[in-house]
KOLKOLTOR-826673 format. One line per 4 residues: number of its first residue (from 1); their letters; for each residue x, y, z of N, C-alpha, C. Coordinates in steps of 0.05 Angstrom, whole numbers, plus 5000, padded with zeros to 4 digits. Example, Ala and Ser with C-alpha at 12.3 -4.5 7.8 and 13.67 -1.06 7.14 Angstrom:
% KOLKOLTOR-826673
1) AS) 5264 4886 5156 5246 4910 5156 5264 4934 5156 | 5257 4955 5142 5273 4979 5143 5258 5001 5157
% end
This chain:
% KOLKOLTOR-826673
1) XXXX) 7033 2875 3925 7017 2871 3903 6984 2890 3916 | 6990 2883 3950 6962 2900 3959 6969 2927 3966 | 6998 2937 3966 6993 2971 3962 6985 2981 3940 | 6992 2968 3916 6987 2976 3890 6959 2975 3890
5) XXXX) 6939 2956 3897 6913 2955 3892 6902 2979 3907 | 6916 2983 3935 6906 3006 3955 6912 3031 3939 | 6938 3035 3932 6948 3059 3912 6919 3068 3896 | 6916 3047 3879 6897 3054 3854 6866 3059 3869
9) XXXX) 6861 3050 3890 6832 3053 3908 6838 3085 3918 | 6853 3087 3927 6866 3109 3945 6851 3139 3917 | 6873 3133 3894 6873 3152 3874 6836 3151 3862 | 6830 3129 3860 6804 3135 3854 6787 3142 3868
13) XXXX) 6786 3144 3896 6768 3158 3910 6775 3187 3915 | 6804 3199 3915 6806 3226 3924 6815 3237 3895 | 6814 3230 3880 6824 3245 3851 6808 3235 3827 | 6793 3262 3820 6778 3262 3796 6801 3253 3770
17) XXXX) 6819 3265 3765 6832 3258 3740 6833 3233 3729 | 6836 3218 3743 6840 3192 3732 6818 3186 3717 | 6793 3192 3710 6772 3195 3693 6771 3204 3667 | 6790 3226 3668 6785 3241 3647 6810 3235 3622
21) XXXX) 6804 3237 3606 6824 3232 3578 6828 3257 3569 | 6861 3257 3554 6873 3281 3545 6858 3283 3511 | 6850 3310 3510 6844 3309 3484 6870 3312 3463 | 6864 3296 3443 6880 3288 3419 6867 3291 3390
25) XXXX) 6883 3293 3372 6864 3285 3349 6851 3314 3337 | 6834 3310 3320 6826 3330 3303 6796 3346 3325 | 6792 3369 3312 6760 3378 3335 6742 3366 3342 | 6734 3350 3321 6715 3328 3328 6720 3313 3348
29) XXXX) 6747 3301 3342 6755 3278 3365 6753 3290 3397 | 6769 3320 3391 6766 3330 3419 6748 3335 3429 | 6723 3343 3420 6695 3351 3422 6688 3324 3440 | 6689 3307 3423 6673 3279 3435 6690 3271 3456
33) XXXX) 6713 3269 3455 6728 3268 3487 6717 3284 3505 | 6710 3311 3507 6709 3323 3518 6680 3320 3532 | 6654 3311 3510 6638 3306 3519 6636 3278 3535 | 6654 3257 3529 6656 3234 3547 6667 3243 3575
37) XXXX) 6690 3259 3576 6699 3269 3601 6674 3282 3617 | 6661 3301 3605 6628 3309 3623 6616 3284 3628 | 6609 3267 3613 6590 3248 3622 6603 3228 3646 | 6628 3223 3645 6638 3213 3667 6637 3225 3689
41) XXXX) 6647 3251 3687 6643 3270 3714 6620 3263 3722 | 6592 3270 3711 6567 3272 3715 6556 3246 3724 | 6572 3236 3727 6567 3200 3738 6582 3201 3766 | 6606 3208 3764 6621 3202 3793 6624 3218 3809
45) XXXX) 6609 3247 3810 6614 3268 3822 6599 3252 3848 | 6569 3244 3841 6559 3242 3869 6575 3225 3890 | 6590 3200 3884 6608 3186 3891 6624 3200 3911 | 6640 3216 3899 6657 3238 3903 6646 3250 3920
49) XXXX) 6626 3264 3925 6621 3283 3948 6611 3272 3970 | 6597 3240 3964 6595 3228 3989 6622 3217 4007 | 6637 3211 3997 6667 3206 4005 6680 3227 4017 | 6681 3247 4002 6695 3271 4017 6672 3280 4035
53) XXXX) 6645 3281 4035 6637 3288 4057 6635 3272 4085 | 6634 3250 4079 6644 3226 4104 6670 3240 4116 | 6700 3247 4095 6720 3247 4106 6718 3275 4125 | 6698 3295 4121 6694 3324 4127 6684 3310 4155
57) XXXX) 6672 3308 4159 6653 3294 4182 6670 3285 4199 | 6680 3266 4189 6704 3250 4212 6723 3275 4214 | 6738 3293 4205 6752 3312 4212 6732 3332 4229 | 6714 3331 4229 6701 3360 4245 6697 3341 4276
61) XXXX) 6695 3321 4280 6684 3297 4300 6710 3297 4319 | 6735 3295 4299 6766 3293 4309 6767 3329 4320 | 6764 3340 4307 6769 3374 4316 6757 3372 4339 | 6731 3365 4342 6708 3375 4370 6721 3360 4392
65) XXXX) 6736 3333 4389 6747 3320 4408 6777 3329 4409 | 6791 3343 4391 6814 3360 4401 6805 3386 4419 | 6785 3400 4411 6781 3415 4431 6773 3415 4457 | 6750 3391 4460 6747 3378 4482 6772 3366 4501
69) XXXX) 6786 3355 4490 6811 3351 4505 6831 3361 4511 | 6832 3388 4502 6845 3414 4501 6884 3399 4500 | 6879 3387 4469 6903 3375 4461 6926 3402 4451 | 6948 3402 4439 6964 3427 4436 6955 3436 4415
73) XXXX) 6966 3464 4406 6945 3484 4387 6957 3472 4364 | 6984 3467 4369 6987 3450 4342 6973 3431 4321 | 6963 3416 4340 6948 3386 4325 6916 3400 4322 | 6909 3424 4334 6891 3436 4326 6890 3449 4300
77) XXXX) 6907 3465 4295 6914 3476 4267 6918 3458 4253 | 6930 3444 4253 6932 3423 4230 6905 3408 4220 | 6888 3402 4247 6860 3395 4240 6848 3419 4226 | 6852 3441 4227 6833 3453 4220 6836 3467 4196
81) XXXX) 6861 3458 4184 6876 3456 4160 6870 3445 4140 | 6862 3415 4151 6855 3392 4136 6822 3391 4130 | 6815 3407 4151 6773 3411 4150 6778 3428 4132 | 6791 3446 4127 6786 3472 4105 6787 3465 4082
85) XXXX) 6816 3444 4078 6820 3435 4055 6792 3422 4036 | 6788 3399 4063 6760 3382 4051 6735 3391 4045 | 6731 3418 4064 6702 3430 4053 6711 3449 4031 | 6734 3459 4024 6736 3468 3996 6731 3449 3976
89) XXXX) 6745 3430 3976 6742 3404 3963 6711 3400 3956 | 6694 3395 3979 6675 3390 3979 6647 3414 3967 | 6654 3434 3965 6643 3459 3957 6643 3461 3924 | 6675 3450 3922 6680 3450 3889 6663 3434 3876
93) XXXX) 6658 3413 3889 6646 3383 3874 6609 3386 3876 | 6604 3401 3900 6581 3403 3896 6564 3423 3874 | 6576 3442 3875 6586 3465 3853 6586 3450 3826 | 6598 3437 3817 6612 3424 3803 6576 3405 3790
97) XXXX) 6571 3383 3808 6548 3374 3803 6518 3387 3802 | 6520 3417 3816 6496 3429 3803 6502 3441 3781 | 6524 3446 3767 6520 3458 3739 6511 3435 3721 | 6525 3403 3728 6512 3388 3708 6483 3384 3710
101) XXXX) 6475 3392 3736 6443 3389 3734 6430 3406 3719 | 6444 3435 3720 6434 3458 3713 6436 3459 3682 | 6451 3451 3673 6461 3450 3645 6434 3444 3624 | 6419 3420 3627 6402 3413 3607 6381 3437 3604
105) XXX) 6380 3458 3636 6355 3470 3635 6368 3501 3614 | 6396 3497 3611 6410 3520 3597 6404 3516 3565 | 6397 3493 3560 6390 3488 3526 6368 3494 3520
% end
């Protein structure tokens, strides 16, 4: 039971897809669903950015300790790859949030 709640929480914090609904029905329903998805993302992105910024910061601290202690290069490469992945996700989310904030200015 506890593992199920933990997996639900992990999905919630790491993947934005749980928020979105698949469009179905006619054009007007699909448009309304797309608008609802956009609103959900606009509300959730700041929290996701905070979580991924904390993860990237933790990886950066871990990587600095690996460099300082001269651990094997395989550990360093793994941490480098994880940090690059986290920074990439963080960059995409920040761009998405920026697009949501600039969208009203374009109308």
